[in-house]
TIKE-698979 format. One line per 8 residues: their letters; for each residue x, y, z of C-alpha. Coordinates in Angstrom, 2 decimals, decimal comma, padded with zeros to 5 digits, always signed. Example, Ala and Ser with C-alpha at 12.3 -4.5 7.8 and 13.67 -1.06 7.14 Angstrom:
// residues 2
as) +012,30/-004,50/+007,80 | +013,67/-001,06/+007,14
//
This chain:
// residues 326
mattsdpa) +211,30/+016,19/-088,16 | +210,53/+012,56/-087,37 | +211,01/+009,97/-090,08 | +209,34/+006,66/-090,78 | +212,18/+004,88/-088,95 | +211,68/+006,98/-085,81 | +211,29/+004,53/-082,89 | +208,41/+006,67/-081,60
rtaghkpa) +206,43/+005,54/-084,63 | +204,96/+002,06/-084,65 | +202,31/+000,24/-086,65 | +200,95/-001,73/-083,69 | +197,69/-001,20/-081,84 | +197,65/+001,95/-079,71 | +194,61/+001,82/-077,39 | +194,55/+005,55/-076,60
laafsaia) +194,85/+006,55/-080,25 | +192,19/+004,01/-081,22 | +189,81/+005,37/-078,60 | +190,40/+008,97/-079,64 | +189,87/+008,20/-083,33 | +186,63/+006,41/-082,44 | +185,43/+009,47/-080,50 | +186,22/+011,71/-083,47
alwvfvlv) +184,32/+009,37/-085,81 | +181,30/+009,35/-083,49 | +181,34/+013,13/-083,10 | +180,87/+013,62/-086,83 | +177,37/+012,17/-086,49 | +176,54/+014,74/-083,81 | +177,57/+017,34/-086,38 | +175,46/+015,70/-089,11
algafttt) +172,41/+015,51/-086,83 | +172,69/+019,18/-085,85 | +173,18/+020,18/-089,48 | +170,13/+018,16/-090,53 | +168,02/+019,74/-087,79 | +169,19/+023,22/-088,77 | +168,29/+022,67/-092,41 | +164,94/+021,05/-091,59
igagmafp) +163,71/+024,03/-089,58 | +165,15/+026,49/-092,10 | +167,65/+028,00/-089,67 | +170,71/+027,98/-091,92 | +170,62/+031,77/-092,15 | +169,82/+032,46/-088,48 | +173,03/+034,54/-088,47 | +174,01/+036,55/-091,56
dwplsngs) +177,72/+036,62/-090,65 | +180,52/+034,05/-090,37 | +182,68/+032,80/-088,63 | +181,15/+034,74/-085,73 | +177,43/+034,68/-084,99 | +176,04/+038,21/-084,90 | +179,63/+039,29/-084,35 | +180,09/+037,14/-081,23
lnpsgwls) +181,20/+033,73/-080,07 | +178,29/+033,83/-077,64 | +175,48/+035,73/-079,40 | +172,73/+037,18/-077,30 | +169,56/+035,12/-077,16 | +170,87/+031,99/-078,87 | +169,81/+029,73/-076,00 | +166,18/+030,91/-076,13
dismfaeh) +165,59/+031,15/-079,90 | +165,29/+027,75/-081,61 | +166,68/+028,90/-084,97 | +169,65/+030,64/-083,39 | +170,21/+027,66/-081,09 | +170,23/+025,22/-083,99 | +172,65/+027,18/-086,15 | +175,01/+028,24/-083,35
shrlsaam) +175,10/+024,71/-081,92 | +176,00/+023,46/-085,38 | +178,85/+025,98/-085,58 | +180,13/+025,09/-082,12 | +180,03/+021,36/-082,91 | +181,92/+022,08/-086,15 | +184,61/+023,91/-084,17 | +184,89/+020,90/-081,85
mtsltiil) +185,10/+018,60/-084,90 | +187,92/+020,69/-086,36 | +189,87/+020,52/-083,10 | +189,43/+016,75/-082,81 | +190,55/+016,24/-086,40 | +193,68/+018,36/-086,05 | +194,64/+016,59/-082,81 | +194,08/+013,20/-084,44
afwlwrse) +196,21/+014,08/-087,48 | +199,02/+015,38/-085,23 | +198,84/+012,22/-083,10 | +199,09/+010,06/-086,20 | +202,03/+012,10/-087,49 | +203,87/+011,67/-084,20 | +203,18/+007,99/-083,50 | +202,03/+006,11/-086,60
argwlrrl) +204,54/+004,24/-088,76 | +202,06/+003,59/-091,59 | +202,60/+006,42/-094,04 | +199,28/+005,92/-095,82 | +197,45/+006,29/-092,50 | +199,28/+009,53/-091,70 | +198,32/+010,84/-095,14 | +194,71/+009,86/-094,47
gylavglv) +194,88/+012,00/-091,33 | +196,14/+014,95/-093,38 | +193,25/+014,40/-095,81 | +190,82/+014,56/-092,88 | +192,25/+017,94/-091,87 | +191,96/+019,21/-095,44 | +188,34/+018,08/-095,64 | +187,31/+019,59/-092,30
vaqavvgg) +188,89/+022,93/-093,25 | +187,22/+022,81/-096,67 | +183,92/+021,97/-095,00 | +184,24/+024,97/-092,68 | +185,04/+027,32/-095,56 | +182,16/+025,96/-097,67 | +179,83/+026,36/-094,69 | +180,92/+029,96/-094,33
lrvlldpi) +180,44/+030,67/-098,03 | +176,96/+029,18/-097,79 | +176,10/+031,99/-095,35 | +178,04/+034,85/-096,91 | +176,86/+034,17/-100,49 | +173,24/+033,42/-099,69 | +172,01/+036,89/-100,77 | +173,24/+036,31/-104,34
pvrgldts) +170,33/+034,94/-106,45 | +170,67/+032,29/-109,14 | +167,58/+033,19/-111,14 | +167,81/+030,43/-113,72 | +167,48/+027,83/-110,95 | +165,16/+029,87/-108,70 | +167,57/+029,59/-105,78 | +170,55/+031,40/-104,26
lgrliaml) +174,27/+030,82/-104,59 | +174,36/+030,04/-100,89 | +171,85/+027,22/-101,28 | +173,84/+025,72/-104,14 | +176,91/+025,77/-101,90 | +174,84/+024,16/-099,11 | +174,39/+021,12/-101,37 | +178,19/+020,82/-101,67
haclaqaf) +178,44/+021,29/-097,90 | +176,17/+018,29/-097,35 | +178,17/+016,06/-099,73 | +181,51/+017,05/-098,19 | +180,14/+016,08/-094,79 | +179,55/+012,51/-095,98 | +183,02/+012,22/-097,52 | +184,56/+013,56/-094,30
acvliala) +182,58/+011,04/-092,23 | +183,91/+008,19/-094,37 | +187,51/+009,34/-093,89 | +187,05/+009,47/-090,11 | +185,53/+005,98/-090,14 | +188,51/+004,74/-092,14 | +190,90/+006,29/-089,61 | +189,08/+004,84/-086,61
lscskawi) +188,85/+001,39/-088,17 | +192,50/+001,39/-089,24 | +193,56/+002,21/-085,66 | +191,37/-000,50/-084,11 | +192,61/-003,75/-082,60 | +190,43/-005,76/-085,00 | +192,22/-004,16/-087,96 | +195,69/-004,70/-086,53
sapmplgg) +194,95/-008,38/-085,83 | +194,79/-008,99/-089,61 | +191,47/-010,76/-090,28 | +191,08/-013,16/-093,18 | +190,77/-011,45/-096,59 | +187,33/-011,33/-098,18 | +186,52/-012,39/-101,71 | +186,69/-010,10/-104,71
rtrrlgva) +182,94/-010,24/-105,33 | +182,21/-009,03/-101,81 | +184,63/-006,16/-102,24 | +183,17/-005,11/-105,58 | +179,62/-005,19/-104,22 | +180,74/-003,07/-101,28 | +182,27/-000,43/-103,55 | +179,12/-000,38/-105,72
ccallfaq) +176,89/-000,06/-102,65 | +178,95/+002,83/-101,25 | +178,93/+004,62/-104,61 | +175,15/+004,35/-104,87 | +174,68/+005,55/-101,29 | +176,98/+008,52/-101,77 | +175,16/+009,48/-104,97 | +171,83/+009,12/-103,17
lgvgavvr) +172,96/+011,37/-100,34 | +173,95/+013,95/-102,93 | +170,54/+013,70/-104,57 | +168,95/+013,97/-101,13 | +170,90/+017,19/-100,47 | +169,50/+018,64/-103,70 | +166,00/+017,55/-102,66 | +166,34/+019,30/-099,28
hsfaglai) +167,83/+022,54/-100,53 | +165,54/+022,87/-103,54 | +162,44/+022,35/-101,35 | +161,45/+019,21/-103,29 | +160,69/+017,00/-100,31 | +156,95/+017,08/-100,99 | +157,10/+017,56/-104,76 | +155,43/+014,13/-105,11
ptfpwstp) +152,87/+014,16/-102,28 | +152,03/+010,43/-102,33 | +154,02/+007,31/-101,45 | +154,95/+004,72/-102,66 | +153,11/+005,61/-105,87 | +153,50/+008,90/-107,70 | +149,78/+009,63/-107,94 | +146,79/+009,07/-105,63
qggllppe) +145,44/+006,64/-108,24 | +148,51/+004,40/-107,98 | +150,40/+005,67/-111,00 | +154,07/+004,85/-111,29 | +155,06/+008,10/-113,02 | +154,12/+011,64/-111,96 | +151,46/+013,27/-114,20 | +153,48/+016,50/-114,50
wgfqvaiq) +157,21/+017,06/-114,54 | +159,48/+019,86/-113,37 | +162,85/+020,05/-111,66 | +161,49/+019,43/-108,17 | +159,35/+016,49/-109,29 | +162,23/+014,99/-111,30 | +164,75/+015,19/-108,45 | +162,23/+013,71/-106,00
fahrvmac) +161,44/+010,89/-108,43 | +165,17/+010,24/-108,94 | +165,55/+010,04/-105,15 | +162,91/+007,29/-105,04 | +164,39/+005,34/-107,95 | +167,81/+005,49/-106,30 | +166,28/+004,16/-103,08 | +165,06/+001,08/-104,97
aiavaaaa) +168,50/+000,53/-106,49 | +170,15/+000,88/-103,08 | +167,76/-001,61/-101,51 | +168,82/-004,20/-104,09 | +172,53/-003,35/-103,83 | +172,55/-003,41/-100,02 | +170,76/-006,76/-099,94 | +173,23/-008,24/-102,43
favavwrd) +176,20/-006,88/-100,48 | +174,82/-008,18/-097,19 | +174,25/-011,66/-098,63 | +177,81/-011,65/-100,00 | +179,20/-010,75/-096,55 | +177,07/-013,40/-094,82 | +178,35/-016,07/-097,23 | +182,00/-014,99/-097,29
rgaspamr) +184,17/-017,29/-095,16 | +186,55/-014,44/-094,43 | +183,86/-012,28/-092,80 | +184,03/-011,97/-089,04 | +180,95/-012,20/-086,80 | +181,12/-008,42/-086,41 | +181,01/-007,97/-090,18 | +178,03/-010,30/-090,50
sgasalvg) +176,26/-008,29/-087,80 | +177,20/-005,11/-089,65 | +175,67/-006,50/-092,84 | +172,43/-007,15/-090,95 | +172,55/-003,59/-089,59 | +173,02/-002,25/-093,12 | +169,88/-004,00/-094,34 | +167,98/-002,74/-091,30
lvalqivl) +169,14/+000,85/-091,88 | +168,07/+000,77/-095,53 | +164,63/-000,47/-094,46 | +164,47/+002,28/-091,82 | +165,35/+004,87/-094,43 | +162,48/+003,78/-096,65 | +160,06/+003,90/-093,71 | +161,28/+007,38/-092,72
gaaiirtq) +161,04/+008,56/-096,33 | +157,40/+007,48/-096,42 | +156,80/+009,13/-093,05 | +158,15/+012,44/-094,37 | +155,38/+012,46/-096,99 | +152,68/+011,39/-094,56 | +153,68/+013,86/-091,82 | +154,33/+016,74/-094,23
ravavttg) +158,02/+016,93/-093,33 | +157,76/+016,68/-089,55 | +161,01/+017,99/-088,08 | +161,91/+014,86/-086,08 | +161,15/+012,54/-089,00 | +163,06/+014,59/-091,57 | +166,08/+015,00/-089,29 | +166,01/+011,27/-088,55
hvlagalt) +165,92/+010,50/-092,27 | +169,08/+012,53/-092,88 | +170,90/+011,00/-089,91 | +169,83/+007,47/-090,85 | +171,13/+008,09/-094,37 | +174,53/+009,05/-092,99 | +174,56/+005,96/-090,76 | +173,64/+003,76/-093,74
laaafwlt) +176,61/+005,05/-095,70 | +178,79/+004,62/-092,60 | +177,75/+000,97/-092,23 | +178,38/+000,21/-095,91 | +181,72/+002,03/-095,91 | +182,84/+000,34/-092,68 | +182,17/-003,07/-094,19 | +183,82/-002,16/-097,50
wlahrdti) +186,93/-000,65/-095,90 | +187,35/-003,71/-093,70 | +186,83/-006,00/-096,69 | +189,80/-004,28/-098,39 | +192,04/-004,54/-095,35 | +194,62/-006,88/-096,85 | +195,05/-004,78/-100,02 | +195,30/-001,52/-098,04
erppap) +197,92/-002,95/-095,67 | +199,80/-004,87/-098,36 | +203,49/-003,85/-098,23 | +204,84/-002,16/-101,37 | +206,66/-004,36/-103,85 | +210,46/-004,25/-103,47
//
């Protein structure tokens, strides 16, 4: 087995590895988009079995039936994602001298395997009802599936960024305030994506049928409360908190002397994505959950977290790469 001192392992920039890690990070958003589309049209149970689809790798009729196409495409893209992740982790193990980066690759493999298993359980356990919550065990697991997808995306972004030439060139460190705001922004976004998963899988997307107010008369609070109304209202409150946090983080990046032009552009993109999310959220209400709008809302949410995490990970570059104390 190779060791850290193996001459085949280096910590320098490897263009081929950097390109492959970037491809893997981009592919995860194909997976997220297909998953969002599948959930939006209610096709998560188009096949009652797993890992095969109707007992086949190429089920009959999947290219002509939209529900079968959505779910089977999602499964095929997940298989591709698993392959890319395993190859990336093996490549890192063989060539990367930074032990923490190799371990991050192993974490990515663990997450993609866990995500596949959770996705399978979502299908296999869907017939089991959870009467107290008026849902099924499969739908509860689907909420975990959605959250794991976001964590997995962040790990792939971290891998791609850590393999990039910009990372290796050691940019100036950013201030502590910028870093703290980045962590807070990412935490809020991850929590919001979790709340959004609950909203989707508990059919609460239209629980409050007006926007931005909670009543047609312009009331701030809903007149009646229940689980669906409460989770939808929490989703809106979180959106307000994220708008403030993202703006504060962006301003901190713009003002930080250590921020590169790319980071300042990324901060602008973050603000734009948050604004887009709010517009898409309003459009979901006004279009009664149009498929394209709802799918776009989920994908834009994942991209918003990706932008915030990319900025935050880069802001912590000097502490992540700091050599251990002797």
